[in-house]
N, C-alpha and C positions, 0 to 999 in steps of 0.2 A: 503493499498499499504506499502512496505517496502522500506527503502532508504538503500543502501549498501554504506557505503563510503570506499574509498581505497585510502589512501595516496602512491603516486608512486614516488619512487626514484632510480634510477637505476636498473629498474628490467626488462629490454629488453627481457630477457631469461625467465622470469614466468609470465608477466602480460598477454599475450593472453591464455596460458593454464589456467589460473585463472578465468578470465571473461568465456571463453568458458565453464569451469565446472560448474560455478555458473549458466549461463544460461541453460544449459543442466538438472542441477539438480532441478532448482527451475521454469523454464520456465512454466511446465505444471501444477503447483499447485499453484503460487502465483502470483501477480501483484507487480512489483518491478522495481526500477530504481537503477543504478549503477553510483556512481560519482566517476570519477577519478580526483585526485588532485595532478598534478606534481609538485612537489617541486623541481623545477629548475634540474631536471636530467641532466647529462653530457654524457649520453650515447644514445640509440636509442628510450628509453622508450615513449617520446612524439610521435614519429612518428608512433610506434606500437599501442600507446592509439588512434591517431586519425584514424587508419584503423579500430580499435574495434567500434569506433562512427559511423563509416560508416556502418560497419557489422551489428551493433545492434541498432534498434531504441530506446530502453531504457538505453543506455550507454552515458553519457555526460562527456564532458572532460574540466576541469579548469587548466590552467597553471599559476603557480607563478612565479613573475619576479625575484625573489631571493629566496634561500634556507632557509625557515622559521623554518623547523625541522618537526619531525612526527607531533607532538600535535598540532602546529599550522595549519598545513595541516588538520588535522582532523576536527578544528574548523572552518576553511575555508569551509570544506565540509557539516557540519552541518550547516552552514549558508545557503546553497543552496539547501539543502534536500526539498522535498516536502512530503514525505512520513507520514503516521500515526508512525510508527517505524522506529529507525535509528539501524543499525548494522554497525560496523566498524571493517573493515578486513586488514590486512596486506599484502602486495604484493609479499610475498616471497613464497607463498604456506603453511604456517606454520599455 
């Protein structure tokens, strides 16, 4: 199983596109989970992430109570992942 960890910060315009593309691209070939770590976004990222959790059974969301930065958000995701392998992706489609 692959764990994909995505720190989320103010990505309301990209997060849904990213998750849909990951699920479409990997869904037929791999067993995977997507772990979204909301790093106290001030836009609608958390709301959109919650909708993705409802849409896909292999997407989970953890929201941090304060902004801790990308590296600490990644570490939080690594502490929550259950896969044999972990990949870290940015939330901005890069």
